[in-house]
C-alpha positions, 0 to 999 in steps of 0.5 A: 500499500502507498502512503500519500499522506503529507510528511509531518515535520518530525518525519524525514524532512526533519532536522533531527536524526533517529539513530546515533549520530556520532559517526559524523554521517549527515542527518539528511541525505541533502544532494541526491538519493536513489528513488524507486527505479534507481534513478537519482533525484537532485536537491532542489535548485536554489531558485526552487527553494527561494520560490518556497521561501516567497510562498511561505512568506506570503502565507505568513504575512497573511497570518500577520494581517489576520492577527493584526501584527506588524512585522518585517518578513525576509525570505532567503535560502541558507544551508540548503533550505528555504528560510523566512524570518519575522522580525518586530515588536510584539511577536513573542506570542507568535513564538509561545512557550519554549517555541511551541507556537512557532513549531506549529506556525512553521508546520502550517507554513510548510503545509501552505508550501506543499499545497502550492508546489506539491513538494514537501519543504524543509522550510525554517521559520523564525520570529524575532530571532527566537531560533538564533537565541535558543541555538545558543542557549542549547549549545550551553546545555550540550556543553554541560551535558558533555562535561558531565558524561566526561566527568563521571563516565555515565549517560546524561538524559536531557529534558524532552525537546523539539526536533529543532532543538535536538538537532542544535544539540546533536550538533554541538555533541557531534563536534566533541571527541569522546561523546555521542548523542542519540535520540529516544522516545516519542513525540512530544517526549522525545529527548537526547541521551548523551553518553561516552563513545564506544 
């Protein structure tokens, strides 16, 4: 049976790995992967990615109009993925507690892009610089966990995190020798375990 459902953000389009990531293997196959017929399919062209960010920006702008929020919207392509950044005052409610509202808005925006293009999107939505700030906080959490693992030689289980947050932690842990990380559990309680490398 063929699954024709729209991929969820925490599935193959997501930033986060489902297996141990200490080997340095990339989280996703970015450039090419074989399709069912053995042919290679290419990563989306820069122009396609920018088109996705334009569609997403239009969608977000419509949401801001409905909510009567003011914000400047930038659309760009960064790291091989479409990005939409919203900056302005009074936007904290669009981020929500620990980014929960932002994650939901990102998923809705990805679905809007899918609806127009027919292609799943790896769009990253940021509001008020939340993701950059959170990335720094998570780097500190990851380094602290690594220090504990190295000092005591025991695994450290972190609190449940979103896929974006887990990706940030995995990136930091993978850059440090002697430790590895993997995700365990099921959403919304999926968490990272940092442990000594074998």
